[in-house]
Every structure is written in C-alpha cells, then in structure tokens.
C-alpha positions in Angstrom: 7.8 2.0 -70.3 6.6 -1.6 -70.5 10.0 -2.8 -71.5 11.4 -2.0 -68.0 9.0 -4.1 -66.0 10.9 -7.4 -66.3 14.0 -5.7 -65.0 12.1 -4.2 -62.1 10.6 -7.6 -61.2 14.1 -9.1 -61.4 15.3 -6.4 -59.0 12.6 -7.2 -56.5 13.4 -10.9 -56.6 17.1 -10.1 -56.1 16.4 -7.9 -53.1 14.1 -10.6 -51.6 16.8 -13.3 -52.1 19.5 -11.1 -50.5 17.3 -10.3 -47.6 16.7 -14.1 -47.0 20.4 -14.8 -47.3 21.2 -12.0 -44.9 18.8 -13.4 -42.3 20.2 -16.9 -42.7 23.7 -15.6 -42.3 22.7 -13.8 -39.1 22.0 -17.1 -37.4 25.0 -18.8 -35.8 25.5 -22.5 -35.2 26.4 -21.8 -31.6 25.0 -19.0 -29.5 25.5 -18.0 -25.9 23.4 -16.7 -23.0 24.6 -15.0 -19.8 22.9 -13.6 -16.7 24.5 -10.3 -17.6 23.7 -10.5 -21.3 21.2 -8.6 -23.4 18.7 -10.1 -25.9 19.6 -7.2 -28.2 23.1 -8.5 -28.5 24.1 -11.0 -31.3 24.4 -13.8 -28.7 28.1 -14.4 -29.5 30.6 -15.5 -26.9 31.7 -11.9 -26.2 28.2 -10.4 -26.6 25.8 -13.0 -25.2 22.0 -12.8 -24.9 20.1 -12.9 -21.6 17.4 -15.5 -22.3 17.0 -18.7 -24.2 14.0 -17.1 -26.0 16.2 -14.2 -27.1 18.9 -16.6 -28.4 16.8 -19.1 -30.4 16.0 -16.7 -33.2 19.7 -16.1 -33.7 20.5 -19.8 -33.6 20.6 -21.9 -36.8 18.5 -25.0 -37.1 20.4 -27.8 -35.6 22.6 -25.4 -33.7 23.3 -25.0 -29.9 22.6 -22.5 -27.2 25.1 -22.6 -24.3 25.0 -20.9 -20.9 28.2 -19.1 -19.8 27.3 -18.7 -16.1 24.6 -19.6 -13.6 21.4 -17.8 -14.2 17.7 -17.9 -14.8 17.2 -18.0 -18.6 13.4 -18.1 -19.0 11.0 -20.3 -20.7 11.4 -21.5 -24.2 9.4 -22.8 -27.1 11.4 -24.9 -29.4 10.2 -25.1 -33.0 13.4 -26.6 -34.7 16.2 -29.1 -34.2 18.2 -27.6 -31.3 20.6 -28.3 -28.4 20.2 -26.3 -25.2 23.1 -26.9 -22.8 23.0 -25.2 -19.4 26.7 -26.0 -18.9 28.6 -27.4 -16.0 31.1 -25.7 -13.7 30.7 -22.0 -14.4 27.4 -22.7 -16.2 24.2 -24.4 -14.9 21.1 -22.8 -16.3 17.8 -22.4 -14.5 14.3 -22.1 -15.9 11.6 -20.8 -13.5 8.2 -21.6 -14.9 5.3 -19.7 -13.4 1.9 -20.8 -14.7 3.2 -22.4 -17.9 5.7 -25.0 -19.2 9.4 -24.5 -18.8 10.1 -25.6 -22.4 7.7 -26.6 -25.1 8.9 -28.7 -28.0 6.6 -28.4 -31.0 8.3 -29.0 -34.4 5.6 -28.2 -36.9 5.2 -29.8 -40.3 6.7 -26.6 -41.9 9.6 -26.2 -39.4 12.9 -25.7 -41.2 14.6 -28.5 -43.2 13.8 -31.3 -40.7 10.1 -31.2 -39.9 9.9 -35.0 -39.6 13.3 -36.0 -38.2 14.3 -33.1 -35.9 16.3 -33.9 -32.8 16.1 -31.7 -29.6 18.7 -32.2 -26.9 18.4 -30.5 -23.5 21.1 -31.0 -20.9 22.3 -29.5 -17.6 19.2 -27.4 -17.0 17.2 -27.0 -13.7 13.4 -26.6 -14.1 11.5 -25.2 -11.1 7.7 -24.9 -11.2 7.5 -23.0 -7.9 4.3 -25.0 -7.0 4.4 -23.8 -3.4 4.0 -20.2 -4.5 0.3 -19.3 -4.5 -1.3 -19.0 -8.0 2.0 -19.3 -9.8 2.7 -23.0 -10.2 4.2 -24.2 -13.5 2.4 -26.9 -15.5 5.2 -29.0 -17.1 8.9 -28.8 -16.9 9.1 -30.0 -20.6 6.0 -30.3 -22.7 6.8 -32.5 -25.7 4.2 -32.0 -28.3 5.8 -32.8 -31.7 9.3 -33.8 -32.8 11.0 -37.0 -33.9 13.5 -37.4 -30.9 13.9 -35.5 -27.6 16.9 -36.3 -25.4 17.0 -35.0 -21.9 20.3 -35.4 -19.9 21.4 -34.4 -16.4 18.4 -32.2 -15.7 16.4 -31.5 -12.5 12.7 -31.1 -12.3 11.1 -29.8 -9.1 7.9 -28.2 -7.8 5.6 -28.7 -10.8 1.9 -28.9 -10.3 1.4 -31.4 -13.2 4.4 -33.1 -14.8 8.1 -33.0 -15.0 8.2 -34.2 -18.6 4.9 -34.5 -20.5 4.7 -36.5 -23.7 1.3 -35.1 -24.9 2.3 -35.7 -28.5 0.2 -35.1 -31.6 2.3 -37.7 -33.6 4.7 -40.5 -32.8 7.9 -39.6 -31.1 10.8 -40.9 -29.0 12.1 -39.7 -25.7 15.4 -40.5 -23.9 15.7 -39.4 -20.2 19.1 -40.0 -18.6 20.6 -39.1 -15.2 17.7 -36.8 -14.2 16.1 -36.0 -10.9 12.4 -35.5 -10.2 11.5 -34.0 -6.9 8.1 -32.8 -5.6 6.2 -32.8 -8.9 2.8 -34.3 -9.4 4.0 -36.8 -12.0 7.6 -37.4 -13.1 7.1 -38.5 -16.7 3.8 -38.9 -18.3 3.2 -40.6 -21.7 -0.2 -39.6 -23.0 -0.1 -39.1 -26.8 -3.2 -37.9 -28.5 -2.1 -39.5 -31.8 0.7 -41.9 -32.8 2.8 -43.9 -30.4 5.1 -42.7 -27.6 8.4 -44.5 -27.0 10.5 -43.6 -24.0 13.7 -44.8 -22.4 14.4 -43.7 -18.8 17.9 -44.5 -17.5 19.5 -43.7 -14.2 16.9 -41.3 -12.9 15.5 -40.6 -9.4 11.9 -40.0 -8.5 11.4 -38.8 -4.9 8.8 -37.2 -2.6 5.9 -36.8 -5.1 2.6 -38.4 -6.2 3.4 -40.5 -9.3 6.6 -41.5 -11.0 6.1 -42.7 -14.6 2.5 -42.8 -15.8 1.5 -44.2 -19.2 -2.1 -43.6 -20.3 -2.3 -44.9 -23.9 -0.2 -46.1 -26.8 3.1 -46.0 -25.0 6.2 -48.3 -24.8 8.5 -47.3 -21.9 11.7 -48.9 -20.7 13.1 -47.9 -17.2 16.5 -49.0 -16.1 18.7 -48.3 -13.1 16.3 -45.9 -11.5 15.0 -45.2 -8.0 11.4 -44.6 -6.9 11.0 -43.6 -3.2 8.2 -42.0 -1.1 5.7 -41.7 -3.9 2.2 -41.3 -2.5 0.0 -41.8 -5.5 -2.7 -44.4 -4.7 -4.3 -44.4 -8.2 -1.3 -44.5 -10.6 1.7 -45.3 -8.4 5.5 -45.2 -9.0 5.1 -46.9 -12.5 1.8 -47.5 -14.3 1.1 -49.5 -17.4 -2.3 -48.6 -18.7 -4.2 -50.4 -21.5 -2.4 -50.4 -24.9 0.9 -49.6 -23.0 3.9 -51.8 -22.2 6.4 -50.8 -19.5 9.7 -52.7 -18.9 11.5 -52.1 -15.5 15.0 -53.4 -15.0 17.5 -53.1 -12.1 15.5 -50.5 -10.2 14.6 -49.8 -6.6 11.0 -49.2 -5.2 10.9 -48.2 -1.6 8.3 -46.7 0.7 5.7 -46.1 -2.1 2.0 -46.5 -1.9 2.1 -48.5 -5.1 5.3 -49.7 -6.8 4.3 -51.1 -10.2 0.7 -50.7 -11.2 -0.5 -53.1 -14.0 -3.6 -51.1 -15.0 -4.8 -53.0 -18.1 -1.4 -52.9 -20.0 1.7 -55.0 -19.7 4.5 -54.6 -17.1 7.7 -56.6 -17.2 9.9 -56.6 -14.1 13.4 -58.0 -13.9 16.0 -57.8 -11.2 14.3 -55.0 -9.2 14.1 -54.5 -5.4 10.7 -53.8 -3.7 11.2 -52.8 -0.1 8.7 -51.3 2.4 5.9 -50.4 -0.1 2.3 -50.6 0.8 1.7 -52.6 -2.4 4.7 -53.6 -4.3 2.9 -54.8 -7.4 -0.8 -54.0 -8.2 -2.2 -56.5 -10.7 0.0 -59.1 -12.3 3.4 -58.3 -13.7 5.4 -60.5 -16.0 8.6 -61.5 -14.2 11.9 -63.4 -14.7 11.5 -64.7 -11.1 14.5 -62.6 -10.0 13.0 -59.6 -8.2 13.4 -59.1 -4.4 10.6 -58.3 -2.0 10.8 -57.4 1.7 8.8 -55.4 4.1 5.9 -54.6 1.9 2.4 -54.7 3.2 1.5 -56.7 0.0 4.1 -58.0 -2.5 1.5 -58.5 -5.2 1.5 -61.0 -8.0 4.0 -61.9 -10.7 3.8 -64.3 -13.6 7.2 -65.9 -14.2 7.0 -65.9 -18.0 10.2 -63.9 -18.9 12.6 -66.5 -20.2 16.1 -66.5 -18.9 18.6 -67.9 -21.4 
C-alpha cells in the first residue's frame, strides 16, 4: 500500500497545477462591461459583465476593462496592473460613490508579477460623490494607496466631500493627471503620502467652484501646466499649496477669482508665465519667479523672488 503514495501525491500536484492553469486561462487580456450585462457572464464582447468589480477578476494582470455603452459601473478596488477605459462615443462610464472612494488603487507587495512596477491607467470615467445627498457623500474619486504609476486621463470628478484624487500613499509613487475636470469637490488633488515621496504631473486640468485645488502636505513634488483655477474659496490652503518638504512648479496657468492663488506654506513654489486676475490674494508667502507672470485686479498681488533664470 505504501508504494502507491508517491503516485497519489503526484496526482494531487497535477490536479492543483491544472486548476491554477485553468484559472489563469479564464482571465482575458480584454474584458467588457455594459449597462445591460451580468457579472455572471464571462465579460466578453458578446457577453459583457455589468460592473467593473465583476470584470476585474476575469481580467488578466496588465489587461484592460472597456465600457461598451453609457452606464453606472460601480466602485472598484484595483490590486494589479490594469487599464480601465470608460470609452468615448457610445461608451463613457460613470462611477457613483456613496460613502466611499470611487476607485481605490492598492497594489500590495504580493500582487501578481508586478508588485513594484505596476501601472494603472484610468481614462474616460466620470466620478460623482453625490455630496449634496444627505449622509451619502463619497470620500475620494480615486484613492491612490500603493502602486508605481497611476495615469488618469480625460476624467471628471464632481461632488466629493474630501478629494477628487487622493495620494495617501504608503510608499513612493507617481501620478499623471491629464485633461481632467474637478468641480465642486473639497480638494481637487491632494498629495499626502504617509511614507515615501509623491510625484505628480498635472496637465491641462480645470479646477472650479470648490474649496482647494492642488494641496501638498508633505514629501511631494508636483508640476502643474496649462491648467485653470477659478472660484476656489479655500482661505487656508488655496488653489495651489506648497507645504514644508514640498515643491510645486506652476507654468502657463490661470488663477482667477480665488481666495488664495498660490500658497507658499513652508515649501517651495515656482511660478512661470501664469496669469493672476481678480484674486483676493494672488500669492501668499514668497514664490520663486521668472519675472514673467501677469497680475491684475487682485486685492493683493503678493510677493515673488525673481530667481528663476531665463536662458
């Protein structure tokens, strides 16, 4: 009887291996969601799932989830390299976040084959925190906890009680935000890592009708380009804030009708070729300048130090 044990063990190992292989094969590089889909479906083009959460388990690491038609596709926790595309034209996906984050990105140290260099791409998604609905306000549109790179393109963030995009990271990471709109959220983008260093590049974005725009609190390096900050009412942080241990570069951007435009709060703010019109305080503290910014109609223009060398 003893002589059959090695064969039995080999049989168990083979079964386990085949089970893993079958699970891996069940994941597709591209999956689909539809407002008329079902999460019990395989998430194929002809049999789409109904939610992002239903599709992610059927999507391979580094794969893509695409929306086939307009719809509300629910909140999502991303734990692996992934692209989520809400689509254009017949697509455009919406995430309604009630009392929680729209999407949470948390690539753990044991996530897949890319725990330290995972890239997450989110594009063409509308995030709504329904902050004007009593006791239902969403916290963050995107909560970036851990992951090497996060790219957010052509997304809209509205009605969040806390933040559009929160960089509350537990290790160093990089964020790119391009062609996005932030409307009626408490803070548009906040860089507040608990460990490591946060690097963010914000390009072609609009921040309107809210409290604060881009707020850095510690260990952050942020570059803002070709963006608009208007009617931001925050009297503590302002449209853009550079706290201690933080550096913020602002280039080719417009600040209009804000309580504070650029707030140098212990860190370094570099401003070049920006327009400051009709703000209460255009610059709070002293910002580094290339002596090429324009000021008009502000209650106080503030102070610049013309130390940026033009060559």
